[in-house]
All heavy atoms as a GROMACS GRO file, in nm:
protein
  586
    1ALA      N    1  12.119   5.679   3.180
    1ALA     CA    2  12.003   5.580   3.185
    1ALA      C    3  12.002   5.505   3.312
    1ALA      O    4  12.108   5.452   3.357
    1ALA     CB    5  12.017   5.485   3.070
    2SER      N    6  11.892   5.514   3.387
    2SER     CA    7  11.890   5.456   3.515
    2SER      C    8  11.735   5.437   3.553
    2SER      O    9  11.648   5.505   3.503
    2SER     CB   10  11.946   5.545   3.620
    2SER     OG   11  11.921   5.501   3.751
    3GLU      N   12  11.710   5.337   3.629
    3GLU     CA   13  11.573   5.315   3.679
    3GLU      C   14  11.549   5.382   3.824
    3GLU      O   15  11.450   5.365   3.881
    3GLU     CB   16  11.548   5.164   3.684
    3GLU     CG   17  11.549   5.102   3.549
    3GLU     CD   18  11.505   4.948   3.556
    3GLU    OE1   19  11.443   4.914   3.658
    3GLU    OE2   20  11.536   4.884   3.464
    4ALA      N   21  11.659   5.458   3.870
    4ALA     CA   22  11.634   5.520   3.989
    4ALA      C   23  11.524   5.626   3.992
    4ALA      O   24  11.505   5.690   3.897
    4ALA     CB   25  11.770   5.605   4.025
    5ALA      N   26  11.446   5.623   4.103
    5ALA     CA   27  11.339   5.710   4.115
    5ALA      C   28  11.369   5.847   4.165
    5ALA      O   29  11.303   5.946   4.147
    5ALA     CB   30  11.227   5.653   4.211
    6TYR      N   31  11.493   5.856   4.230
    6TYR     CA   32  11.535   5.988   4.282
    6TYR      C   33  11.690   5.996   4.254
    6TYR      O   34  11.766   5.900   4.284
    6TYR     CB   35  11.515   5.986   4.437
    6TYR     CG   36  11.554   6.105   4.510
    6TYR    CD1   37  11.465   6.203   4.535
    6TYR    CD2   38  11.681   6.127   4.544
    6TYR    CE1   39  11.499   6.320   4.603
    6TYR    CE2   40  11.723   6.243   4.612
    6TYR     CZ   41  11.630   6.333   4.643
    6TYR     OH   42  11.672   6.446   4.704
    7ILE      N   43  11.731   6.107   4.194
    7ILE     CA   44  11.873   6.139   4.170
    7ILE      C   45  11.898   6.272   4.234
    7ILE      O   46  11.833   6.372   4.196
    7ILE     CB   47  11.900   6.139   4.020
    7ILE    CG1   48  11.858   6.005   3.957
    7ILE    CG2   49  12.049   6.172   3.998
    7ILE    CD1   50  11.860   6.010   3.805
    8GLY      N   51  11.980   6.283   4.329
    8GLY     CA   52  12.006   6.408   4.398
    8GLY      C   53  12.143   6.450   4.391
    8GLY      O   54  12.240   6.369   4.385
    9VAL      N   55  12.169   6.584   4.401
    9VAL     CA   56  12.301   6.638   4.411
    9VAL      C   57  12.311   6.719   4.541
    9VAL      O   58  12.227   6.819   4.558
    9VAL     CB   59  12.333   6.732   4.288
    9VAL    CG1   60  12.475   6.794   4.304
    9VAL    CG2   61  12.319   6.657   4.156
   10LEU      N   62  12.394   6.677   4.633
   10LEU     CA   63  12.408   6.754   4.754
   10LEU      C   64  12.511   6.863   4.739
   10LEU      O   65  12.613   6.847   4.678
   10LEU     CB   66  12.468   6.652   4.867
   10LEU     CG   67  12.492   6.704   5.003
   10LEU    CD1   68  12.356   6.749   5.065
   10LEU    CD2   69  12.556   6.602   5.085
   11GLY      N   70  12.480   6.981   4.801
   11GLY     CA   71  12.570   7.090   4.796
   11GLY      C   72  12.500   7.216   4.746
   11GLY      O   73  12.378   7.219   4.712
   12PRO      N   74  12.572   7.330   4.746
   12PRO     CA   75  12.512   7.453   4.702
   12PRO      C   76  12.465   7.455   4.559
   12PRO      O   77  12.520   7.382   4.474
   12PRO     CB   78  12.628   7.558   4.726
   12PRO     CG   79  12.740   7.478   4.798
   12PRO     CD   80  12.711   7.335   4.785
   13ARG      N   81  12.370   7.534   4.531
   13ARG     CA   82  12.314   7.540   4.400
   13ARG      C   83  12.415   7.578   4.291
   13ARG      O   84  12.415   7.510   4.189
   13ARG     CB   85  12.198   7.648   4.392
   13ARG     CG   86  12.125   7.658   4.253
   13ARG     CD   87  12.012   7.759   4.254
   13ARG     NE   88  11.922   7.737   4.374
   13ARG     CZ   89  11.820   7.648   4.368
   13ARG    NH1   90  11.797   7.582   4.264
   13ARG    NH2   91  11.738   7.642   4.478
   14PRO      N   92  12.510   7.677   4.306
   14PRO     CA   93  12.603   7.703   4.208
   14PRO      C   94  12.700   7.582   4.173
   14PRO      O   95  12.728   7.559   4.056
   14PRO     CB   96  12.686   7.816   4.267
   14PRO     CG   97  12.594   7.882   4.356
   14PRO     CD   98  12.513   7.779   4.421
   15ARG      N   99  12.727   7.507   4.284
   15ARG     CA  100  12.809   7.388   4.257
   15ARG      C  101  12.734   7.281   4.172
   15ARG      O  102  12.780   7.220   4.074
   15ARG     CB  103  12.852   7.328   4.385
   15ARG     CG  104  12.932   7.198   4.372
   15ARG     CD  105  12.984   7.150   4.515
   15ARG     NE  106  13.025   7.012   4.501
   15ARG     CZ  107  12.943   6.911   4.529
   15ARG    NH1  108  12.816   6.925   4.566
   15ARG    NH2  109  12.984   6.784   4.527
   16SER      N  110  12.603   7.264   4.208
   16SER     CA  111  12.518   7.168   4.137
   16SER      C  112  12.502   7.207   3.989
   16SER      O  113  12.513   7.127   3.900
   16SER     CB  114  12.379   7.168   4.209
   16SER     OG  115  12.388   7.116   4.345
   17GLU      N  116  12.487   7.331   3.968
   17GLU     CA  117  12.474   7.384   3.834
   17GLU      C  118  12.599   7.360   3.752
   17GLU      O  119  12.592   7.321   3.636
   17GLU     CB  120  12.434   7.528   3.827
   17GLU     CG  121  12.293   7.558   3.884
   17GLU     CD  122  12.257   7.703   3.895
   17GLU    OE1  123  12.340   7.792   3.885
   17GLU    OE2  124  12.138   7.729   3.921
   18ARG      N  125  12.714   7.385   3.813
   18ARG     CA  126  12.842   7.361   3.739
   18ARG      C  127  12.851   7.206   3.708
   18ARG      O  128  12.901   7.171   3.591
   18ARG     CB  129  12.957   7.407   3.823
   18ARG     CG  130  12.983   7.549   3.823
   18ARG     CD  131  13.116   7.597   3.878
   18ARG     NE  132  13.140   7.532   4.006
   18ARG     CZ  133  13.108   7.582   4.139
   18ARG    NH1  134  13.045   7.692   4.136
   18ARG    NH2  135  13.147   7.515   4.238
   19MET      N  136  12.822   7.125   3.804
   19MET     CA  137  12.828   6.978   3.776
   19MET      C  138  12.740   6.929   3.667
   19MET      O  139  12.774   6.850   3.580
   19MET     CB  140  12.789   6.903   3.901
   19MET     CG  141  12.909   6.911   4.008
   19MET     SD  142  12.852   6.836   4.167
   19MET     CE  143  12.814   6.663   4.113
   20LEU      N  144  12.617   6.985   3.667
   20LEU     CA  145  12.521   6.939   3.569
   20LEU      C  146  12.550   6.987   3.432
   20LEU      O  147  12.534   6.921   3.332
   20LEU     CB  148  12.373   6.983   3.603
   20LEU     CG  149  12.331   6.924   3.734
   20LEU    CD1  150  12.195   6.986   3.774
   20LEU    CD2  151  12.310   6.772   3.721
   21ASP      N  152  12.611   7.112   3.425
   21ASP     CA  153  12.653   7.165   3.291
   21ASP      C  154  12.774   7.083   3.247
   21ASP      O  155  12.779   7.051   3.126
   21ASP     CB  156  12.702   7.311   3.311
   21ASP     CG  157  12.596   7.408   3.329
   21ASP    OD1  158  12.474   7.375   3.306
   21ASP    OD2  159  12.615   7.516   3.375
   22ALA      N  160  12.864   7.041   3.328
   22ALA     CA  161  12.973   6.956   3.284
   22ALA      C  162  12.930   6.814   3.245
   22ALA      O  163  12.987   6.757   3.156
   22ALA     CB  164  13.073   6.943   3.401
   23ILE      N  165  12.827   6.765   3.305
   23ILE     CA  166  12.785   6.627   3.263
   23ILE      C  167  12.737   6.625   3.120
   23ILE      O  168  12.767   6.531   3.045
   23ILE     CB  169  12.666   6.583   3.359
   23ILE    CG1  170  12.723   6.551   3.492
   23ILE    CG2  171  12.590   6.461   3.303
   23ILE    CD1  172  12.618   6.519   3.601
   24SER      N  173  12.661   6.723   3.079
   24SER     CA  174  12.606   6.724   2.946
   24SER      C  175  12.713   6.742   2.838
   24SER      O  176  12.700   6.687   2.732
   24SER     CB  177  12.503   6.830   2.931
   24SER     OG  178  12.568   6.968   2.941
   25GLY      N  179  12.816   6.818   2.863
   25GLY     CA  180  12.928   6.839   2.774
   25GLY      C  181  12.895   6.942   2.669
   25GLY      O  182  12.989   6.999   2.604
   26ASP      N  183  12.764   6.976   2.652
   26ASP     CA  184  12.737   7.072   2.542
   26ASP      C  185  12.676   7.200   2.598
   26ASP      O  186  12.620   7.282   2.522
   26ASP     CB  187  12.644   7.007   2.431
   26ASP     CG  188  12.503   6.976   2.491
   26ASP    OD1  189  12.476   7.001   2.614
   26ASP    OD2  190  12.431   6.912   2.415
   27GLY      N  191  12.679   7.215   2.727
   27GLY     CA  192  12.625   7.331   2.793
   27GLY      C  193  12.481   7.334   2.827
   27GLY      O  194  12.425   7.422   2.892
   28SER      N  195  12.408   7.221   2.779
   28SER     CA  196  12.267   7.206   2.819
   28SER      C  197  12.261   7.130   2.953
   28SER      O  198  12.335   7.043   2.973
   28SER     CB  199  12.192   7.138   2.707
   28SER     OG  200  12.231   7.007   2.697
   29ARG      N  201  12.170   7.174   3.028
   29ARG     CA  202  12.157   7.117   3.166
   29ARG      C  203  12.056   7.002   3.157
   29ARG      O  204  11.947   7.020   3.087
   29ARG     CB  205  12.115   7.219   3.265
   29ARG     CG  206  12.131   7.180   3.402
   29ARG     CD  207  12.117   7.292   3.503
   29ARG     NE  208  12.236   7.372   3.493
   29ARG     CZ  209  12.227   7.512   3.490
   29ARG    NH1  210  12.114   7.573   3.511
   29ARG    NH2  211  12.341   7.583   3.476
   30PRO      N  212  12.088   6.886   3.219
   30PRO     CA  213  11.985   6.782   3.221
   30PRO      C  214  11.852   6.820   3.282
   30PRO      O  215  11.849   6.901   3.378
   30PRO     CB  216  12.052   6.668   3.308
   30PRO     CG  217  12.198   6.705   3.310
   30PRO     CD  218  12.203   6.842   3.291
   31THR      N  219  11.742   6.773   3.220
   31THR     CA  220  11.606   6.807   3.264
   31THR      C  221  11.524   6.701   3.319
   31THR      O  222  11.406   6.711   3.328
   31THR     CB  223  11.527   6.883   3.153
   31THR    OG1  224  11.515   6.785   3.047
   31THR    CG2  225  11.605   7.012   3.102
   32ASP      N  226  11.588   6.599   3.359
   32ASP     CA  227  11.515   6.475   3.401
   32ASP      C  228  11.443   6.509   3.538
   32ASP      O  229  11.495   6.563   3.627
   32ASP     CB  230  11.620   6.365   3.448
   32ASP     CG  231  11.564   6.235   3.468
   32ASP    OD1  232  11.462   6.227   3.541
   32ASP    OD2  233  11.616   6.139   3.413
   33PRO      N  234  11.309   6.483   3.536
   33PRO     CA  235  11.231   6.512   3.655
   33PRO      C  236  11.271   6.442   3.780
   33PRO      O  237  11.231   6.480   3.895
   33PRO     CB  238  11.091   6.484   3.612
   33PRO     CG  239  11.098   6.387   3.497
   33PRO     CD  240  11.235   6.420   3.431
   34ARG      N  241  11.350   6.342   3.771
   34ARG     CA  242  11.389   6.265   3.889
   34ARG      C  243  11.512   6.338   3.951
   34ARG      O  244  11.555   6.293   4.061
   34ARG     CB  245  11.432   6.121   3.847
   34ARG     CG  246  11.328   6.042   3.786
   34ARG     CD  247  11.379   5.908   3.728
   34ARG     NE  248  11.476   5.939   3.625
   34ARG     CZ  249  11.562   5.846   3.580
   34ARG    NH1  250  11.573   5.725   3.632
   34ARG    NH2  251  11.658   5.885   3.486
   35LEU      N  252  11.568   6.434   3.885
   35LEU     CA  253  11.686   6.505   3.933
   35LEU      C  254  11.650   6.617   4.029
   35LEU      O  255  11.570   6.707   4.000
   35LEU     CB  256  11.768   6.558   3.810
   35LEU     CG  257  11.892   6.641   3.847
   35LEU    CD1  258  11.992   6.542   3.917
   35LEU    CD2  259  11.944   6.691   3.715
   36TYR      N  260  11.708   6.611   4.150
   36TYR     CA  261  11.681   6.710   4.256
   36TYR      C  262  11.820   6.778   4.286
   36TYR      O  263  11.914   6.706   4.324
   36TYR     CB  264  11.628   6.650   4.375
   36TYR     CG  265  11.481   6.602   4.354
   36TYR    CD1  266  11.459   6.484   4.292
   36TYR    CD2  267  11.372   6.685   4.386
   36TYR    CE1  268  11.332   6.437   4.261
   36TYR    CE2  269  11.247   6.640   4.361
   36TYR     CZ  270  11.228   6.520   4.297
   36TYR     OH  271  11.097   6.474   4.270
   37ALA      N  272  11.833   6.905   4.255
   37ALA     CA  273  11.964   6.972   4.269
   37ALA      C  274  11.941   7.120   4.303
   37ALA      O  275  11.886   7.195   4.228
   37ALA     CB  276  12.049   6.961   4.146
   38PRO      N  277  11.968   7.158   4.427
   38PRO     CA  278  12.022   7.087   4.535
   38PRO      C  279  11.908   7.001   4.600
   38PRO      O  280  11.794   7.036   4.594
   38PRO     CB  281  12.079   7.192   4.629
   38PRO     CG  282  11.999   7.312   4.604
   38PRO     CD  283  11.964   7.305   4.454
   39ILE      N  284  11.956   6.901   4.669
   39ILE     CA  285  11.853   6.810   4.739
   39ILE      C  286  11.809   6.868   4.870
   39ILE      O  287  11.873   6.955   4.930
   39ILE     CB  288  11.910   6.671   4.758
   39ILE    CG1  289  12.031   6.672   4.843
   39ILE    CG2  290  11.937   6.602   4.623
   39ILE    CD1  291  12.085   6.526   4.880
   40GLY      N  292  11.694   6.818   4.913
   40GLY     CA  293  11.642   6.851   5.046
   40GLY      C  294  11.521   6.944   5.045
   40GLY      O  295  11.497   7.012   4.937
   41LEU      N  296  11.441   6.943   5.145
   41LEU     CA  297  11.322   7.029   5.156
   41LEU      C  298  11.364   7.154   5.249
   41LEU      O  299  11.450   7.145   5.341
   41LEU     CB  300  11.209   6.951   5.232
   41LEU     CG  301  11.158   6.836   5.152
   41LEU    CD1  302  11.047   6.762   5.235
   41LEU    CD2  303  11.103   6.881   5.021
   42ASP      N  304  11.295   7.260   5.231
   42ASP     CA  305  11.317   7.373   5.313
   42ASP      C  306  11.247   7.368   5.440
   42ASP      O  307  11.132   7.410   5.460
   42ASP     CB  308  11.271   7.503   5.231
   42ASP     CG  309  11.300   7.634   5.306
   42ASP    OD1  310  11.365   7.628   5.418
   42ASP    OD2  311  11.261   7.735   5.252
   43ILE      N  312  11.312   7.310   5.537
   43ILE     CA  313  11.257   7.287   5.667
   43ILE      C  314  11.314   7.379   5.772
   43ILE      O  315  11.278   7.370   5.897
   43ILE     CB  316  11.265   7.145   5.719
   43ILE    CG1  317  11.412   7.100   5.735
   43ILE    CG2  318  11.191   7.046   5.623
   43ILE    CD1  319  11.432   6.968   5.809
   44GLY      N  320  11.402   7.471   5.733
   44GLY     CA  321  11.469   7.558   5.830
   44GLY      C  322  11.576   7.487   5.896
   44GLY      O  323  11.608   7.368   5.861
   45GLY      N  324  11.636   7.539   5.993
   45GLY     CA  325  11.748   7.476   6.065
   45GLY      C  326  11.876   7.484   5.991
   45GLY      O  327  11.886   7.529   5.878
   46ASP      N  328  11.981   7.443   6.054
   46ASP     CA  329  12.120   7.448   6.002
   46ASP      C  330  12.199   7.335   6.067
   46ASP      O  331  12.168   7.286   6.164
   46ASP     CB  332  12.177   7.577   6.032
   46ASP     CG  333  12.299   7.620   5.943
   46ASP    OD1  334  12.328   7.544   5.853
   46ASP    OD2  335  12.374   7.714   5.979
   47GLY      N  336  12.297   7.299   5.991
   47GLY     CA  337  12.384   7.183   6.047
   47GLY      C  338  12.351   7.056   5.983
   47GLY      O  339  12.259   7.030   5.911
   48PRO      N  340  12.439   6.957   6.019
   48PRO     CA  341  12.422   6.825   5.951
   48PRO      C  342  12.299   6.750   5.986
   48PRO      O  343  12.238   6.684   5.903
   48PRO     CB  344  12.544   6.749   6.005
   48PRO     CG  345  12.602   6.820   6.124
   48PRO     CD  346  12.560   6.967   6.099
   49GLU      N  347  12.246   6.767   6.102
   49GLU     CA  348  12.122   6.696   6.142
   49GLU      C  349  12.001   6.754   6.060
   49GLU      O  350  11.918   6.681   6.009
   49GLU     CB  351  12.085   6.717   6.289
   49GLU     CG  352  12.186   6.652   6.374
   49GLU     CD  353  12.303   6.743   6.418
   49GLU    OE1  354  12.307   6.857   6.366
   49GLU    OE2  355  12.393   6.700   6.493
   50ALA      N  356  11.997   6.889   6.038
   50ALA     CA  357  11.886   6.947   5.965
   50ALA      C  358  11.900   6.906   5.822
   50ALA      O  359  11.794   6.883   5.756
   50ALA     CB  360  11.889   7.098   5.979
   51ILE      N  361  12.018   6.898   5.762
   51ILE     CA  362  12.041   6.871   5.628
   51ILE      C  363  11.995   6.716   5.604
   51ILE      O  364  11.922   6.695   5.509
   51ILE     CB  365  12.190   6.891   5.583
   51ILE    CG1  366  12.219   7.026   5.587
   51ILE    CG2  367  12.216   6.824   5.448
   51ILE    CD1  368  12.369   7.066   5.571
   52ALA      N  369  12.037   6.633   5.693
   52ALA     CA  370  12.002   6.494   5.680
   52ALA      C  371  11.852   6.474   5.688
   52ALA      O  372  11.789   6.393   5.607
   52ALA     CB  373  12.072   6.416   5.790
   53LEU      N  374  11.781   6.539   5.778
   53LEU     CA  375  11.645   6.530   5.790
   53LEU      C  376  11.570   6.587   5.663
   53LEU      O  377  11.474   6.523   5.617
   53LEU     CB  378  11.589   6.605   5.916
   53LEU     CG  379  11.441   6.594   5.940
   53LEU    CD1  380  11.393   6.452   5.960
   53LEU    CD2  381  11.410   6.692   6.067
   54SER      N  382  11.614   6.704   5.606
   54SER     CA  383  11.552   6.754   5.489
   54SER      C  384  11.572   6.665   5.367
   54SER      O  385  11.484   6.654   5.289
   54SER     CB  386  11.608   6.892   5.462
   54SER     OG  387  11.738   6.886   5.408
   55VAL      N  388  11.682   6.603   5.357
   55VAL     CA  389  11.713   6.504   5.246
   55VAL      C  390  11.623   6.381   5.261
   55VAL      O  391  11.555   6.341   5.169
   55VAL     CB  392  11.856   6.469   5.242
   55VAL    CG1  393  11.875   6.362   5.134
   55VAL    CG2  394  11.940   6.598   5.190
   56ALA      N  395  11.623   6.325   5.385
   56ALA     CA  396  11.548   6.200   5.408
   56ALA      C  397  11.400   6.220   5.380
   56ALA      O  398  11.333   6.136   5.326
   56ALA     CB  399  11.575   6.152   5.548
   57THR      N  400  11.350   6.333   5.419
   57THR     CA  401  11.202   6.363   5.402
   57THR      C  402  11.170   6.383   5.255
   57THR      O  403  11.072   6.340   5.215
   57THR     CB  404  11.154   6.474   5.485
   57THR    OG1  405  11.241   6.594   5.459
   57THR    CG2  406  11.164   6.446   5.634
   58GLU      N  407  11.253   6.451   5.180
   58GLU     CA  408  11.239   6.463   5.042
   58GLU      C  409  11.234   6.340   4.966
   58GLU      O  410  11.147   6.305   4.882
   58GLU     CB  411  11.337   6.567   4.983
   58GLU     CG  412  11.317   6.585   4.829
   58GLU     CD  413  11.410   6.687   4.769
   58GLU    OE1  414  11.532   6.650   4.758
   58GLU    OE2  415  11.365   6.786   4.732
   59VAL      N  416  11.335   6.258   4.992
   59VAL     CA  417  11.346   6.125   4.933
   59VAL      C  418  11.221   6.038   4.962
   59VAL      O  419  11.162   5.979   4.872
   59VAL     CB  420  11.476   6.045   4.974
   59VAL    CG1  421  11.468   5.898   4.924
   59VAL    CG2  422  11.596   6.119   4.920
   60SER      N  423  11.179   6.041   5.087
   60SER     CA  424  11.058   5.966   5.125
   60SER      C  425  10.934   6.018   5.053
   60SER      O  426  10.854   5.944   5.000
   60SER     CB  427  11.042   5.982   5.281
   60SER     OG  428  10.917   5.913   5.315
   61ALA      N  429  10.916   6.151   5.037
   61ALA     CA  430  10.807   6.204   4.968
   61ALA      C  431  10.804   6.169   4.823
   61ALA      O  432  10.705   6.135   4.762
   61ALA     CB  433  10.804   6.356   4.985
   62VAL      N  434  10.922   6.182   4.758
   62VAL     CA  435  10.930   6.145   4.620
   62VAL      C  436  10.902   6.001   4.595
   62VAL      O  437  10.826   5.963   4.502
   62VAL     CB  438  11.076   6.179   4.567
   62VAL    CG1  439  11.093   6.116   4.422
   62VAL    CG2  440  11.091   6.324   4.565
   63LEU      N  441  10.958   5.909   4.672
   63LEU     CA  442  10.935   5.768   4.651
   63LEU      C  443  10.783   5.727   4.681
   63LEU      O  444  10.732   5.636   4.624
   63LEU     CB  445  11.025   5.683   4.753
   63LEU     CG  446  11.173   5.699   4.712
   63LEU    CD1  447  11.252   5.611   4.808
   63LEU    CD2  448  11.209   5.652   4.571
   64ASP      N  449  10.723   5.799   4.768
   64ASP     CA  450  10.578   5.782   4.795
   64ASP      C  451  10.491   5.858   4.703
   64ASP      O  452  10.370   5.867   4.720
   64ASP     CB  453  10.543   5.806   4.938
   64ASP     CG  454  10.605   5.699   5.038
   64ASP    OD1  455  10.624   5.592   4.994
   64ASP    OD2  456  10.638   5.747   5.150
   65ARG      N  457  10.554   5.928   4.611
   65ARG     CA  458  10.477   6.020   4.514
   65ARG      C  459  10.386   6.116   4.589
   65ARG      O  460  10.260   6.129   4.549
   65ARG     CB  461  10.390   5.927   4.414
   65ARG     CG  462  10.483   5.845   4.328
   65ARG     CD  463  10.399   5.768   4.224
   65ARG     NE  464  10.486   5.690   4.133
   65ARG     CZ  465  10.522   5.562   4.150
   65ARG    NH1  466  10.474   5.502   4.256
   65ARG    NH2  467  10.595   5.509   4.056
   66ARG      N  468  10.440   6.184   4.683
   66ARG     CA  469  10.367   6.280   4.760
   66ARG      C  470  10.435   6.416   4.751
   66ARG      O  471  10.555   6.421   4.746
   66ARG     CB  472  10.358   6.237   4.901
   66ARG     CG  473  10.292   6.105   4.930
   66ARG     CD  474  10.147   6.111   4.894
   66ARG     NE  475  10.060   6.176   4.991
   66ARG     CZ  476   9.995   6.108   5.082
   66ARG    NH1  477  10.006   5.975   5.090
   66ARG    NH2  478   9.916   6.172   5.167
   67GLU      N  479  10.355   6.521   4.761
   67GLU     CA  480  10.402   6.656   4.766
   67GLU      C  481  10.429   6.676   4.917
   67GLU      O  482  10.336   6.655   4.998
   67GLU     CB  483  10.304   6.761   4.709
   67GLU     CG  484  10.282   6.761   4.561
   67GLU     CD  485  10.405   6.800   4.491
   67GLU    OE1  486  10.478   6.891   4.542
   67GLU    OE2  487  10.428   6.746   4.388
   68ALA      N  488  10.539   6.726   4.950
   68ALA     CA  489  10.572   6.750   5.097
   68ALA      C  490  10.493   6.882   5.126
   68ALA      O  491  10.496   6.974   5.054
   68ALA     CB  492  10.717   6.774   5.119
   69GLY      N  493  10.428   6.877   5.242
   69GLY     CA  494  10.352   6.986   5.284
   69GLY      C  495  10.298   6.967   5.423
   69GLY      O  496  10.315   6.862   5.484
   70HIS      N  497  10.228   7.075   5.480
   70HIS     CA  498  10.177   7.062   5.613
   70HIS      C  499  10.048   6.975   5.614
   70HIS      O  500   9.961   6.988   5.524
   70HIS     CB  501  10.138   7.192   5.662
   70HIS     CG  502  10.248   7.289   5.679
   70HIS    ND1  503  10.348   7.277   5.779
   70HIS    CD2  504  10.288   7.399   5.605
   70HIS    CE1  505  10.432   7.375   5.762
   70HIS    NE2  506  10.399   7.442   5.659
   71LEU      N  507  10.038   6.880   5.709
   71LEU     CA  508   9.919   6.794   5.717
   71LEU      C  509   9.797   6.875   5.744
   71LEU      O  510   9.684   6.845   5.692
   71LEU     CB  511   9.938   6.688   5.827
   71LEU     CG  512  10.045   6.584   5.789
   71LEU    CD1  513  10.058   6.483   5.914
   71LEU    CD2  514  10.017   6.506   5.665
   72ARG      N  515   9.812   6.986   5.814
   72ARG     CA  516   9.691   7.076   5.840
   72ARG      C  517   9.629   7.127   5.713
   72ARG      O  518   9.513   7.169   5.706
   72ARG     CB  519   9.728   7.181   5.931
   72ARG     CG  520   9.813   7.289   5.869
   72ARG     CD  521   9.833   7.410   5.950
   72ARG     NE  522   9.910   7.497   5.870
   72ARG     CZ  523   9.982   7.597   5.922
   72ARG    NH1  524   9.985   7.613   6.057
   72ARG    NH2  525  10.046   7.678   5.852
   73ASP      N  526   9.706   7.135   5.603
   73ASP     CA  527   9.656   7.192   5.472
   73ASP      C  528   9.613   7.084   5.377
   73ASP      O  529   9.560   7.118   5.279
   73ASP     CB  530   9.775   7.268   5.405
   73ASP     CG  531   9.819   7.380   5.487
   73ASP    OD1  532   9.741   7.438   5.565
   73ASP    OD2  533   9.942   7.422   5.469
   74ARG      N  534   9.612   6.958   5.425
   74ARG     CA  535   9.568   6.853   5.342
   74ARG      C  536   9.420   6.829   5.361
   74ARG      O  537   9.375   6.814   5.477
   74ARG     CB  538   9.641   6.716   5.378
   74ARG     CG  539   9.607   6.604   5.288
   74ARG     CD  540   9.711   6.490   5.315
   74ARG     NE  541   9.676   6.374   5.244
   74ARG     CZ  542   9.689   6.352   5.117
   74ARG    NH1  543   9.751   6.441   5.044
   74ARG    NH2  544   9.655   6.238   5.058
   75ASN      N  545   9.349   6.821   5.258
   75ASN     CA  546   9.193   6.802   5.259
   75ASN      C  547   9.150   6.666   5.226
   75ASN      O  548   9.031   6.640   5.212
   75ASN     CB  549   9.131   6.901   5.166
   75ASN     CG  550   9.153   7.047   5.209
   75ASN    OD1  551   9.149   7.075   5.329
   75ASN    ND2  552   9.167   7.134   5.115
   76ALA      N  553   9.239   6.574   5.219
   76ALA     CA  554   9.218   6.434   5.184
   76ALA      C  555   9.265   6.342   5.294
   76ALA      O  556   9.350   6.382   5.376
   76ALA     CB  557   9.274   6.397   5.047
   77PRO      N  558   9.216   6.219   5.305
   77PRO     CA  559   9.277   6.128   5.402
   77PRO      C  560   9.420   6.103   5.378
   77PRO      O  561   9.471   6.106   5.269
   77PRO     CB  562   9.190   5.994   5.374
   77PRO     CG  563   9.075   6.036   5.303
   77PRO     CD  564   9.106   6.159   5.221
   78LEU      N  565   9.496   6.068   5.486
   78LEU     CA  566   9.639   6.046   5.475
   78LEU      C  567   9.666   5.918   5.402
   78LEU      O  568   9.765   5.905   5.336
   78LEU     CB  569   9.698   6.053   5.608
   78LEU     CG  570   9.698   6.185   5.683
   78LEU    CD1  571   9.767   6.168   5.821
   78LEU    CD2  572   9.756   6.298   5.606
   79HIS      N  573   9.585   5.817   5.424
   79HIS     CA  574   9.611   5.685   5.372
   79HIS      C  575   9.489   5.649   5.291
   79HIS      O  576   9.378   5.673   5.314
   79HIS     CB  577   9.626   5.588   5.486
   79HIS     CG  578   9.731   5.624   5.581
   79HIS    ND1  579   9.867   5.625   5.550
   79HIS    CD2  580   9.727   5.675   5.712
   79HIS    CE1  581   9.936   5.671   5.655
   79HIS    NE2  582   9.850   5.709   5.752
   80GLY      N  583   9.521   5.574   5.179
   80GLY     CA  584   9.420   5.521   5.085
   80GLY      C  585   9.317   5.432   5.135
   80GLY      O  586   9.235   5.415   5.202
   0.00000   0.00000   0.00000
C-alpha cells in the first residue's frame, strides 16, 4: 500500500520478474499499473548516462500523465 505514483525496478527483466514473484509469495506477480519493471524508456544508447536519462524521462512522463513519444507525431498542443 502506497500513494506513490511511480514504482520502478531497475535491472534486467529476468531479475525483475524473480523479485516480483518473490514479493507475492504465492507465485502471482503484482499487477499494479504504477509498477514499471524494468524501468526506463527505449531511447537507445548504452551506459550509465543513457540509463539515467531513460529512467528520468519515464518518471517525468508518468508523473505528468503523458505517453512518451516523438513531438513530431503529436497532433495536439504541447501545453493546455
